[in-house]
N, CA, C and O atoms as a Tripos MOL2 file, in Angstrom:
@<TRIPOS>MOLECULE
protein
  272   271    68     0     0
PROTEIN
NO_CHARGES

@<TRIPOS>ATOM
      1 N          57.8230 -133.1320  -35.0770 N.3       1 MET1
      2 CA         59.1490 -132.8060  -34.5920 C.3       1 MET1
      3 C          59.5660 -131.4600  -35.1670 C.2       1 MET1
      4 O          59.2730 -131.1500  -36.3220 O.2       1 MET1
      5 N          60.2400 -130.6790  -34.3680 N.am      2 SER2
      6 CA         60.7160 -129.3610  -34.7830 C.3       2 SER2
      7 C          61.9680 -129.4770  -35.6390 C.2       2 SER2
      8 O          62.6820 -130.4800  -35.6170 O.2       2 SER2
      9 N          62.1960 -128.4400  -36.3740 N.am      3 GLN3
     10 CA         63.4170 -128.3440  -37.1580 C.3       3 GLN3
     11 C          64.2610 -127.2120  -36.5950 C.2       3 GLN3
     12 O          63.7410 -126.2660  -36.0030 O.2       3 GLN3
     13 N          65.5560 -127.3190  -36.7850 N.am      4 VAL4
     14 CA         66.4890 -126.3180  -36.2940 C.3       4 VAL4
     15 C          67.2560 -125.7660  -37.4830 C.2       4 VAL4
     16 O          67.7900 -126.5170  -38.3010 O.2       4 VAL4
     17 N          67.3040 -124.4350  -37.5680 N.am      5 GLU5
     18 CA         68.1050 -123.7870  -38.5960 C.3       5 GLU5
     19 C          69.4280 -123.3970  -37.9610 C.2       5 GLU5
     20 O          69.4630 -122.7270  -36.9290 O.2       5 GLU5
     21 N          70.5090 -123.8210  -38.5850 N.am      6 ILE6
     22 CA         71.8540 -123.5410  -38.0850 C.3       6 ILE6
     23 C          72.5600 -122.6440  -39.0870 C.2       6 ILE6
     24 O          72.6390 -122.9550  -40.2760 O.2       6 ILE6
     25 N          73.0660 -121.5410  -38.5950 N.am      7 ARG7
     26 CA         73.9040 -120.6550  -39.4060 C.3       7 ARG7
     27 C          75.3240 -120.7910  -38.8740 C.2       7 ARG7
     28 O          75.5650 -120.6600  -37.6740 O.2       7 ARG7
     29 N          76.2540 -121.0540  -39.7760 N.am      8 ALA8
     30 CA         77.6410 -121.2850  -39.3610 C.3       8 ALA8
     31 C          78.5890 -120.4490  -40.2010 C.2       8 ALA8
     32 O          78.3420 -120.1730  -41.3740 O.2       8 ALA8
     33 N          79.6850 -120.0540  -39.5600 N.am      9 THR9
     34 CA         80.7530 -119.3550  -40.2620 C.3       9 THR9
     35 C          82.0580 -120.1140  -40.0410 C.2       9 THR9
     36 O          82.3100 -120.6620  -38.9680 O.2       9 THR9
     37 N          82.8730 -120.1290  -41.0820 N.am     10 PHE10
     38 CA         84.1490 -120.8490  -41.0570 C.3      10 PHE10
     39 C          85.2470 -119.9240  -41.5390 C.2      10 PHE10
     40 O          84.9830 -118.9150  -42.1920 O.2      10 PHE10
     41 N          86.4780 -120.2760  -41.2130 N.am     11 GLU11
     42 CA         87.6430 -119.4940  -41.6290 C.3      11 GLU11
     43 C          87.8830 -119.5510  -43.1290 C.2      11 GLU11
     44 O          88.4410 -118.6130  -43.7000 O.2      11 GLU11
     45 N          87.4740 -120.6280  -43.7700 N.am     12 GLY12
     46 CA         87.7460 -120.7380  -45.2020 C.3      12 GLY12
     47 C          86.7810 -121.6580  -45.9140 C.2      12 GLY12
     48 O          85.9210 -122.2940  -45.3050 O.2      12 GLY12
     49 N          86.9450 -121.7090  -47.1980 N.am     13 GLU13
     50 CA         86.0700 -122.5010  -48.0600 C.3      13 GLU13
     51 C          86.1760 -123.9970  -47.7810 C.2      13 GLU13
     52 O          85.1640 -124.6960  -47.7800 O.2      13 GLU13
     53 N          87.3880 -124.4950  -47.5460 N.am     14 ALA14
     54 CA         87.5750 -125.9370  -47.3490 C.3      14 ALA14
     55 C          86.7970 -126.4320  -46.1300 C.2      14 ALA14
     56 O          86.1660 -127.4870  -46.1910 O.2      14 ALA14
     57 N          86.8320 -125.6930  -45.0360 N.am     15 ALA15
     58 CA         86.0990 -126.0900  -43.8350 C.3      15 ALA15
     59 C          84.5900 -126.0450  -44.0760 C.2      15 ALA15
     60 O          83.8630 -126.9270  -43.6180 O.2      15 ALA15
     61 N          84.1200 -125.0320  -44.7870 N.am     16 ALA16
     62 CA         82.6870 -124.9230  -45.1010 C.3      16 ALA16
     63 C          82.2440 -126.0890  -45.9840 C.2      16 ALA16
     64 O          81.1550 -126.6300  -45.7910 O.2      16 ALA16
     65 N          83.0750 -126.4790  -46.9500 N.am     17 GLN17
     66 CA         82.7400 -127.6150  -47.8200 C.3      17 GLN17
     67 C          82.6980 -128.9170  -47.0280 C.2      17 GLN17
     68 O          81.8200 -129.7520  -47.2470 O.2      17 GLN17
     69 N          83.6430 -129.0910  -46.1120 N.am     18 GLU18
     70 CA         83.6360 -130.2970  -45.2770 C.3      18 GLU18
     71 C          82.3550 -130.3740  -44.4570 C.2      18 GLU18
     72 O          81.7320 -131.4320  -44.3700 O.2      18 GLU18
     73 N          81.9640 -129.2640  -43.8630 N.am     19 ALA19
     74 CA         80.7280 -129.2290  -43.0750 C.3      19 ALA19
     75 C          79.5200 -129.5140  -43.9630 C.2      19 ALA19
     76 O          78.6090 -130.2370  -43.5570 O.2      19 ALA19
     77 N          79.5070 -128.9550  -45.1620 N.am     20 TRP20
     78 CA         78.4080 -129.1610  -46.1170 C.3      20 TRP20
     79 C          78.1990 -130.6670  -46.3440 C.2      20 TRP20
     80 O          77.0780 -131.1680  -46.2510 O.2      20 TRP20
     81 N          79.2870 -131.3720  -46.6410 N.am     21 HIS21
     82 CA         79.1980 -132.8100  -46.9260 C.3      21 HIS21
     83 C          78.7550 -133.6000  -45.6900 C.2      21 HIS21
     84 O          77.9440 -134.5200  -45.8030 O.2      21 HIS21
     85 N          79.2720 -133.2550  -44.5380 N.am     22 LYS22
     86 CA         78.9100 -133.9770  -43.3190 C.3      22 LYS22
     87 C          77.4630 -133.7060  -42.9200 C.2      22 LYS22
     88 O          76.7850 -134.6080  -42.4280 O.2      22 LYS22
     89 N          76.9790 -132.4890  -43.1210 N.am     23 LEU23
     90 CA         75.5770 -132.1840  -42.8230 C.3      23 LEU23
     91 C          74.6550 -132.9350  -43.7800 C.2      23 LEU23
     92 O          73.5840 -133.3870  -43.3740 O.2      23 LEU23
     93 N          75.0500 -133.0730  -45.0250 N.am     24 GLN24
     94 CA         74.2490 -133.8610  -45.9660 C.3      24 GLN24
     95 C          74.2030 -135.3210  -45.5250 C.2      24 GLN24
     96 O          73.1730 -135.9770  -45.6820 O.2      24 GLN24
     97 N          75.2990 -135.8380  -44.9780 N.am     25 ALA25
     98 CA         75.3280 -137.2150  -44.4840 C.3      25 ALA25
     99 C          74.4000 -137.3890  -43.2800 C.2      25 ALA25
    100 O          73.8910 -138.4840  -43.0410 O.2      25 ALA25
    101 N          74.1780 -136.3100  -42.5230 N.am     26 LEU26
    102 CA         73.2280 -136.3530  -41.3960 C.3      26 LEU26
    103 C          71.7860 -136.2060  -41.8750 C.2      26 LEU26
    104 O          70.8510 -136.1860  -41.0750 O.2      26 LEU26
    105 N          71.6230 -136.1040  -43.1840 N.am     27 ARG27
    106 CA         70.3090 -135.9570  -43.8110 C.3      27 ARG27
    107 C          69.6400 -134.6290  -43.4540 C.2      27 ARG27
    108 O          68.4590 -134.5810  -43.1130 O.2      27 ARG27
    109 N          70.4170 -133.5680  -43.5410 N.am     28 ALA28
    110 CA         69.8640 -132.2240  -43.3590 C.3      28 ALA28
    111 C          68.8070 -131.9880  -44.4290 C.2      28 ALA28
    112 O          68.9570 -132.4310  -45.5680 O.2      28 ALA28
    113 N          67.7380 -131.2880  -44.0590 N.am     29 PHE29
    114 CA         66.6840 -130.9870  -45.0240 C.3      29 PHE29
    115 C          67.2050 -130.0760  -46.1250 C.2      29 PHE29
    116 O          66.8680 -130.2350  -47.2990 O.2      29 PHE29
    117 N          68.0180 -129.1350  -45.7310 N.am     30 GLU30
    118 CA         68.5070 -128.1520  -46.6830 C.3      30 GLU30
    119 C          69.8640 -127.6490  -46.2030 C.2      30 GLU30
    120 O          70.0580 -127.3970  -45.0140 O.2      30 GLU30
    121 N          70.7900 -127.5070  -47.1290 N.am     31 VAL31
    122 CA         72.0940 -126.9230  -46.8260 C.3      31 VAL31
    123 C          72.3850 -125.9030  -47.9290 C.2      31 VAL31
    124 O          72.4070 -126.2430  -49.1120 O.2      31 VAL31
    125 N          72.6040 -124.6650  -47.5300 N.am     32 ASN32
    126 CA         72.8940 -123.5840  -48.4650 C.3      32 ASN32
    127 C          74.0820 -122.7950  -47.9530 C.2      32 ASN32
    128 O          74.5050 -122.9620  -46.8090 O.2      32 ASN32
    129 N          74.6070 -121.9520  -48.7880 N.am     33 GLY33
    130 CA         75.6520 -121.0750  -48.3050 C.3      33 GLY33
    131 C          76.5170 -120.5020  -49.3940 C.2      33 GLY33
    132 O          76.3860 -120.8260  -50.5740 O.2      33 GLY33
    133 N          77.3960 -119.6470  -48.9590 N.am     34 LEU34
    134 CA         78.4300 -119.0660  -49.8030 C.3      34 LEU34
    135 C          79.7360 -119.6740  -49.3350 C.2      34 LEU34
    136 O          80.4800 -119.0710  -48.5610 O.2      34 LEU34
    137 N          80.0020 -120.8730  -49.8140 N.am     35 LEU35
    138 CA         81.1430 -121.6350  -49.3140 C.3      35 LEU35
    139 C          82.4590 -120.8840  -49.4690 C.2      35 LEU35
    140 O          83.3240 -120.9520  -48.5960 O.2      35 LEU35
    141 N          82.6100 -120.1670  -50.5780 N.am     36 GLU36
    142 CA         83.8540 -119.4300  -50.7810 C.3      36 GLU36
    143 C          84.0460 -118.3330  -49.7310 C.2      36 GLU36
    144 O          85.1660 -117.8750  -49.5070 O.2      36 GLU36
    145 N          82.9580 -117.9170  -49.0920 N.am     37 SER37
    146 CA         83.0240 -116.9100  -48.0180 C.3      37 SER37
    147 C          83.0020 -117.5580  -46.6340 C.2      37 SER37
    148 O          83.0700 -116.8580  -45.6230 O.2      37 SER37
    149 N          82.9090 -118.8850  -46.5810 N.am     38 GLY38
    150 CA         82.8870 -119.5880  -45.3060 C.3      38 GLY38
    151 C          81.5500 -119.5170  -44.5820 C.2      38 GLY38
    152 O          81.5000 -119.7070  -43.3670 O.2      38 GLY38
    153 N          80.4600 -119.2460  -45.3110 N.am     39 LEU39
    154 CA         79.1300 -119.1370  -44.7130 C.3      39 LEU39
    155 C          78.2700 -120.3280  -45.1150 C.2      39 LEU39
    156 O          78.3040 -120.7800  -46.2600 O.2      39 LEU39
    157 N          77.4980 -120.8300  -44.1500 N.am     40 LEU40
    158 CA         76.6820 -122.0220  -44.3830 C.3      40 LEU40
    159 C          75.4050 -121.9160  -43.5530 C.2      40 LEU40
    160 O          75.4360 -121.4660  -42.4080 O.2      40 LEU40
    161 N          74.2850 -122.3320  -44.1360 N.am     41 THR41
    162 CA         73.0220 -122.4270  -43.4130 C.3      41 THR41
    163 C          72.4560 -123.8180  -43.6570 C.2      41 THR41
    164 O          72.4120 -124.2850  -44.7950 O.2      41 THR41
    165 N          72.0240 -124.4790  -42.5890 N.am     42 ALA42
    166 CA         71.4610 -125.8270  -42.7150 C.3      42 ALA42
    167 C          70.2110 -125.9320  -41.8640 C.2      42 ALA42
    168 O          70.1170 -125.3170  -40.8020 O.2      42 ALA42
    169 N          69.2500 -126.7150  -42.3360 N.am     43 THR43
    170 CA         68.0450 -127.0160  -41.5760 C.3      43 THR43
    171 C          68.0540 -128.5170  -41.3000 C.2      43 THR43
    172 O          68.1210 -129.3310  -42.2210 O.2      43 THR43
    173 N          67.9850 -128.8700  -40.0060 N.am     44 VAL44
    174 CA         68.0450 -130.2730  -39.5930 C.3      44 VAL44
    175 C          66.9200 -130.5700  -38.6100 C.2      44 VAL44
    176 O          66.3610 -129.6610  -37.9960 O.2      44 VAL44
    177 N          66.5930 -131.8620  -38.4690 N.am     45 ASP45
    178 CA         65.6540 -132.2920  -37.4310 C.3      45 ASP45
    179 C          66.2370 -131.9740  -36.0650 C.2      45 ASP45
    180 O          67.4520 -132.0180  -35.8720 O.2      45 ASP45
    181 N          65.3800 -131.6620  -35.1380 N.am     46 GLU46
    182 CA         65.8080 -131.3560  -33.7800 C.3      46 GLU46
    183 C          66.5970 -132.5150  -33.1640 C.2      46 GLU46
    184 O          67.4980 -132.2930  -32.3540 O.2      46 GLU46
    185 N          66.2590 -133.7510  -33.5480 N.am     47 GLU47
    186 CA         66.9270 -134.9210  -32.9790 C.3      47 GLU47
    187 C          68.3880 -135.0570  -33.3910 C.2      47 GLU47
    188 O          69.1570 -135.7220  -32.6960 O.2      47 GLU47
    189 N          68.7910 -134.4460  -34.5020 N.am     48 VAL48
    190 CA         70.2000 -134.5140  -34.9190 C.3      48 VAL48
    191 C          70.9130 -133.1680  -34.7800 C.2      48 VAL48
    192 O          72.0740 -133.0430  -35.1690 O.2      48 VAL48
    193 N          70.2440 -132.1800  -34.2400 N.am     49 ALA49
    194 CA         70.8250 -130.8390  -34.1280 C.3      49 ALA49
    195 C          72.1050 -130.8370  -33.3040 C.2      49 ALA49
    196 O          73.0780 -130.1840  -33.6830 O.2      49 ALA49
    197 N          72.1230 -131.5580  -32.1780 N.am     50 ASP50
    198 CA         73.3270 -131.5840  -31.3430 C.3      50 ASP50
    199 C          74.5100 -132.1770  -32.0960 C.2      50 ASP50
    200 O          75.6320 -131.6840  -31.9790 O.2      50 ASP50
    201 N          74.2650 -133.2360  -32.8710 N.am     51 ARG51
    202 CA         75.3490 -133.8410  -33.6570 C.3      51 ARG51
    203 C          75.8350 -132.8780  -34.7350 C.2      51 ARG51
    204 O          77.0350 -132.7690  -34.9880 O.2      51 ARG51
    205 N          74.8850 -132.1780  -35.3700 N.am     52 ALA52
    206 CA         75.2570 -131.2160  -36.4150 C.3      52 ALA52
    207 C          76.1040 -130.0840  -35.8280 C.2      52 ALA52
    208 O          77.1100 -129.6880  -36.4180 O.2      52 ALA52
    209 N          75.7000 -129.5710  -34.6810 N.am     53 LEU53
    210 CA         76.4650 -128.5070  -34.0360 C.3      53 LEU53
    211 C          77.8490 -128.9950  -33.6320 C.2      53 LEU53
    212 O          78.8370 -128.2750  -33.7790 O.2      53 LEU53
    213 N          77.9150 -130.2140  -33.1250 N.am     54 HIS54
    214 CA         79.1960 -130.7820  -32.7140 C.3      54 HIS54
    215 C          80.1530 -130.8980  -33.8980 C.2      54 HIS54
    216 O          81.3220 -130.5300  -33.7890 O.2      54 HIS54
    217 N          79.6650 -131.4030  -35.0180 N.am     55 LEU55
    218 CA         80.5590 -131.5600  -36.1720 C.3      55 LEU55
    219 C          81.0050 -130.2140  -36.7050 C.2      55 LEU55
    220 O          82.1490 -130.0750  -37.1400 O.2      55 LEU55
    221 N          80.1360 -129.2230  -36.6820 N.am     56 ILE56
    222 CA         80.5170 -127.8830  -37.1360 C.3      56 ILE56
    223 C          81.6180 -127.3200  -36.2400 C.2      56 ILE56
    224 O          82.5970 -126.7550  -36.7270 O.2      56 ILE56
    225 N          81.4490 -127.4780  -34.9260 N.am     57 HIS57
    226 CA         82.4580 -126.9660  -33.9970 C.3      57 HIS57
    227 C          83.7780 -127.7220  -34.1340 C.2      57 HIS57
    228 O          84.8460 -127.1230  -34.0020 O.2      57 HIS57
    229 N          83.7190 -129.0320  -34.3970 N.am     58 GLN58
    230 CA         84.9380 -129.8200  -34.6030 C.3      58 GLN58
    231 C          85.7360 -129.3150  -35.8010 C.2      58 GLN58
    232 O          86.9670 -129.3440  -35.7960 O.2      58 GLN58
    233 N          85.0270 -128.8550  -36.8220 N.am     59 ILE59
    234 CA         85.6750 -128.3660  -38.0380 C.3      59 ILE59
    235 C          86.2000 -126.9440  -37.8290 C.2      59 ILE59
    236 O          86.9880 -126.4460  -38.6330 O.2      59 ILE59
    237 N          85.7650 -126.2980  -36.7570 N.am     60 GLY60
    238 CA         86.2460 -124.9520  -36.4600 C.3      60 GLY60
    239 C          85.2350 -123.8510  -36.7390 C.2      60 GLY60
    240 O          85.5850 -122.6710  -36.7730 O.2      60 GLY60
    241 N          83.9810 -124.2400  -36.9400 N.am     61 GLY61
    242 CA         82.9590 -123.2500  -37.2340 C.3      61 GLY61
    243 C          82.3350 -122.6470  -35.9830 C.2      61 GLY61
    244 O          82.3640 -123.2290  -34.8980 O.2      61 GLY61
    245 N          81.7710 -121.4630  -36.1750 N.am     62 ASN62
    246 CA         80.9700 -120.7960  -35.1460 C.3      62 ASN62
    247 C          79.5140 -120.8750  -35.5800 C.2      62 ASN62
    248 O          79.2190 -120.7760  -36.7710 O.2      62 ASN62
    249 N          78.5890 -121.0550  -34.6180 N.am     63 THR63
    250 CA         77.2040 -121.2970  -34.9770 C.3      63 THR63
    251 C          76.2330 -120.3600  -34.2620 C.2      63 THR63
    252 O          76.5250 -119.7920  -33.2090 O.2      63 THR63
    253 N          75.0680 -120.2300  -34.8850 N.am     64 ASP64
    254 CA         73.9020 -119.5680  -34.3220 C.3      64 ASP64
    255 C          72.7170 -120.4400  -34.7550 C.2      64 ASP64
    256 O          72.6540 -120.8600  -35.9100 O.2      64 ASP64
    257 N          71.7860 -120.7120  -33.8500 N.am     65 THR65
    258 CA         70.6780 -121.6130  -34.1730 C.3      65 THR65
    259 C          69.3250 -120.9540  -33.9040 C.2      65 THR65
    260 O          69.1970 -120.0550  -33.0730 O.2      65 THR65
    261 N          68.3170 -121.4390  -34.6450 N.am     66 THR66
    262 CA         66.9330 -121.0160  -34.4650 C.3      66 THR66
    263 C          66.0480 -122.2310  -34.6440 C.2      66 THR66
    264 O          66.1930 -122.9670  -35.6200 O.2      66 THR66
    265 N          65.1180 -122.4520  -33.6990 N.am     67 ILE67
    266 CA         64.1410 -123.5320  -33.8430 C.3      67 ILE67
    267 C          62.9950 -123.0020  -34.6780 C.2      67 ILE67
    268 O          62.4410 -121.9410  -34.3930 O.2      67 ILE67
    269 N          62.6390 -123.7590  -35.7280 N.am     68 ILE68
    270 CA         61.5730 -123.3220  -36.6340 C.3      68 ILE68
    271 C          60.4320 -124.3020  -36.6440 C.2      68 ILE68
    272 O          59.4460 -124.0940  -37.3510 O.2      68 ILE68
@<TRIPOS>BOND
     1     1     2 1
     2     2     3 1
     3     3     4 2
     4     3     5 am
     5     5     6 1
     6     6     7 1
     7     7     8 2
     8     7     9 am
     9     9    10 1
    10    10    11 1
    11    11    12 2
    12    11    13 am
    13    13    14 1
    14    14    15 1
    15    15    16 2
    16    15    17 am
    17    17    18 1
    18    18    19 1
    19    19    20 2
    20    19    21 am
    21    21    22 1
    22    22    23 1
    23    23    24 2
    24    23    25 am
    25    25    26 1
    26    26    27 1
    27    27    28 2
    28    27    29 am
    29    29    30 1
    30    30    31 1
    31    31    32 2
    32    31    33 am
    33    33    34 1
    34    34    35 1
    35    35    36 2
    36    35    37 am
    37    37    38 1
    38    38    39 1
    39    39    40 2
    40    39    41 am
    41    41    42 1
    42    42    43 1
    43    43    44 2
    44    43    45 am
    45    45    46 1
    46    46    47 1
    47    47    48 2
    48    47    49 am
    49    49    50 1
    50    50    51 1
    51    51    52 2
    52    51    53 am
    53    53    54 1
    54    54    55 1
    55    55    56 2
    56    55    57 am
    57    57    58 1
    58    58    59 1
    59    59    60 2
    60    59    61 am
    61    61    62 1
    62    62    63 1
    63    63    64 2
    64    63    65 am
    65    65    66 1
    66    66    67 1
    67    67    68 2
    68    67    69 am
    69    69    70 1
    70    70    71 1
    71    71    72 2
    72    71    73 am
    73    73    74 1
    74    74    75 1
    75    75    76 2
    76    75    77 am
    77    77    78 1
    78    78    79 1
    79    79    80 2
    80    79    81 am
    81    81    82 1
    82    82    83 1
    83    83    84 2
    84    83    85 am
    85    85    86 1
    86    86    87 1
    87    87    88 2
    88    87    89 am
    89    89    90 1
    90    90    91 1
    91    91    92 2
    92    91    93 am
    93    93    94 1
    94    94    95 1
    95    95    96 2
    96    95    97 am
    97    97    98 1
    98    98    99 1
    99    99   100 2
   100    99   101 am
   101   101   102 1
   102   102   103 1
   103   103   104 2
   104   103   105 am
   105   105   106 1
   106   106   107 1
   107   107   108 2
   108   107   109 am
   109   109   110 1
   110   110   111 1
   111   111   112 2
   112   111   113 am
   113   113   114 1
   114   114   115 1
   115   115   116 2
   116   115   117 am
   117   117   118 1
   118   118   119 1
   119   119   120 2
   120   119   121 am
   121   121   122 1
   122   122   123 1
   123   123   124 2
   124   123   125 am
   125   125   126 1
   126   126   127 1
   127   127   128 2
   128   127   129 am
   129   129   130 1
   130   130   131 1
   131   131   132 2
   132   131   133 am
   133   133   134 1
   134   134   135 1
   135   135   136 2
   136   135   137 am
   137   137   138 1
   138   138   139 1
   139   139   140 2
   140   139   141 am
   141   141   142 1
   142   142   143 1
   143   143   144 2
   144   143   145 am
   145   145   146 1
   146   146   147 1
   147   147   148 2
   148   147   149 am
   149   149   150 1
   150   150   151 1
   151   151   152 2
   152   151   153 am
   153   153   154 1
   154   154   155 1
   155   155   156 2
   156   155   157 am
   157   157   158 1
   158   158   159 1
   159   159   160 2
   160   159   161 am
   161   161   162 1
   162   162   163 1
   163   163   164 2
   164   163   165 am
   165   165   166 1
   166   166   167 1
   167   167   168 2
   168   167   169 am
   169   169   170 1
   170   170   171 1
   171   171   172 2
   172   171   173 am
   173   173   174 1
   174   174   175 1
   175   175   176 2
   176   175   177 am
   177   177   178 1
   178   178   179 1
   179   179   180 2
   180   179   181 am
   181   181   182 1
   182   182   183 1
   183   183   184 2
   184   183   185 am
   185   185   186 1
   186   186   187 1
   187   187   188 2
   188   187   189 am
   189   189   190 1
   190   190   191 1
   191   191   192 2
   192   191   193 am
   193   193   194 1
   194   194   195 1
   195   195   196 2
   196   195   197 am
   197   197   198 1
   198   198   199 1
   199   199   200 2
   200   199   201 am
   201   201   202 1
   202   202   203 1
   203   203   204 2
   204   203   205 am
   205   205   206 1
   206   206   207 1
   207   207   208 2
   208   207   209 am
   209   209   210 1
   210   210   211 1
   211   211   212 2
   212   211   213 am
   213   213   214 1
   214   214   215 1
   215   215   216 2
   216   215   217 am
   217   217   218 1
   218   218   219 1
   219   219   220 2
   220   219   221 am
   221   221   222 1
   222   222   223 1
   223   223   224 2
   224   223   225 am
   225   225   226 1
   226   226   227 1
   227   227   228 2
   228   227   229 am
   229   229   230 1
   230   230   231 1
   231   231   232 2
   232   231   233 am
   233   233   234 1
   234   234   235 1
   235   235   236 2
   236   235   237 am
   237   237   238 1
   238   238   239 1
   239   239   240 2
   240   239   241 am
   241   241   242 1
   242   242   243 1
   243   243   244 2
   244   243   245 am
   245   245   246 1
   246   246   247 1
   247   247   248 2
   248   247   249 am
   249   249   250 1
   250   250   251 1
   251   251   252 2
   252   251   253 am
   253   253   254 1
   254   254   255 1
   255   255   256 2
   256   255   257 am
   257   257   258 1
   258   258   259 1
   259   259   260 2
   260   259   261 am
   261   261   262 1
   262   262   263 1
   263   263   264 2
   264   263   265 am
   265   265   266 1
   266   266   267 1
   267   267   268 2
   268   267   269 am
   269   269   270 1
   270   270   271 1
   271   271   272 2
@<TRIPOS>SUBSTRUCTURE
     1 MET1         2 RESIDUE 1 A MET
     2 SER2         6 RESIDUE 1 A SER
     3 GLN3        10 RESIDUE 1 A GLN
     4 VAL4        14 RESIDUE 1 A VAL
     5 GLU5        18 RESIDUE 1 A GLU
     6 ILE6        22 RESIDUE 1 A ILE
     7 ARG7        26 RESIDUE 1 A ARG
     8 ALA8        30 RESIDUE 1 A ALA
     9 THR9        34 RESIDUE 1 A THR
    10 PHE10       38 RESIDUE 1 A PHE
    11 GLU11       42 RESIDUE 1 A GLU
    12 GLY12       46 RESIDUE 1 A GLY
    13 GLU13       50 RESIDUE 1 A GLU
    14 ALA14       54 RESIDUE 1 A ALA
    15 ALA15       58 RESIDUE 1 A ALA
    16 ALA16       62 RESIDUE 1 A ALA
    17 GLN17       66 RESIDUE 1 A GLN
    18 GLU18       70 RESIDUE 1 A GLU
    19 ALA19       74 RESIDUE 1 A ALA
    20 TRP20       78 RESIDUE 1 A TRP
    21 HIS21       82 RESIDUE 1 A HIS
    22 LYS22       86 RESIDUE 1 A LYS
    23 LEU23       90 RESIDUE 1 A LEU
    24 GLN24       94 RESIDUE 1 A GLN
    25 ALA25       98 RESIDUE 1 A ALA
    26 LEU26      102 RESIDUE 1 A LEU
    27 ARG27      106 RESIDUE 1 A ARG
    28 ALA28      110 RESIDUE 1 A ALA
    29 PHE29      114 RESIDUE 1 A PHE
    30 GLU30      118 RESIDUE 1 A GLU
    31 VAL31      122 RESIDUE 1 A VAL
    32 ASN32      126 RESIDUE 1 A ASN
    33 GLY33      130 RESIDUE 1 A GLY
    34 LEU34      134 RESIDUE 1 A LEU
    35 LEU35      138 RESIDUE 1 A LEU
    36 GLU36      142 RESIDUE 1 A GLU
    37 SER37      146 RESIDUE 1 A SER
    38 GLY38      150 RESIDUE 1 A GLY
    39 LEU39      154 RESIDUE 1 A LEU
    40 LEU40      158 RESIDUE 1 A LEU
    41 THR41      162 RESIDUE 1 A THR
    42 ALA42      166 RESIDUE 1 A ALA
    43 THR43      170 RESIDUE 1 A THR
    44 VAL44      174 RESIDUE 1 A VAL
    45 ASP45      178 RESIDUE 1 A ASP
    46 GLU46      182 RESIDUE 1 A GLU
    47 GLU47      186 RESIDUE 1 A GLU
    48 VAL48      190 RESIDUE 1 A VAL
    49 ALA49      194 RESIDUE 1 A ALA
    50 ASP50      198 RESIDUE 1 A ASP
    51 ARG51      202 RESIDUE 1 A ARG
    52 ALA52      206 RESIDUE 1 A ALA
    53 LEU53      210 RESIDUE 1 A LEU
    54 HIS54      214 RESIDUE 1 A HIS
    55 LEU55      218 RESIDUE 1 A LEU
    56 ILE56      222 RESIDUE 1 A ILE
    57 HIS57      226 RESIDUE 1 A HIS
    58 GLN58      230 RESIDUE 1 A GLN
    59 ILE59      234 RESIDUE 1 A ILE
    60 GLY60      238 RESIDUE 1 A GLY
    61 GLY61      242 RESIDUE 1 A GLY
    62 ASN62      246 RESIDUE 1 A ASN
    63 THR63      250 RESIDUE 1 A THR
    64 ASP64      254 RESIDUE 1 A ASP
    65 THR65      258 RESIDUE 1 A THR
    66 THR66      262 RESIDUE 1 A THR
    67 ILE67      266 RESIDUE 1 A ILE
    68 ILE68      270 RESIDUE 1 A ILE
């Protein structure tokens, strides 16, 4: 199965932290970022990528994805 790398930007630290916790609950392989700057990068299984993107957008984030 492929993995998807998601890069997200948020308006503030609180939204980035919320996304961080929710992506970990989706069992993301890796979640990194500069939360204080509203930047986040996550690697997830392709099967949960749509859910991960949906939750990021619900929180107000903008995304860019790459299949790896």
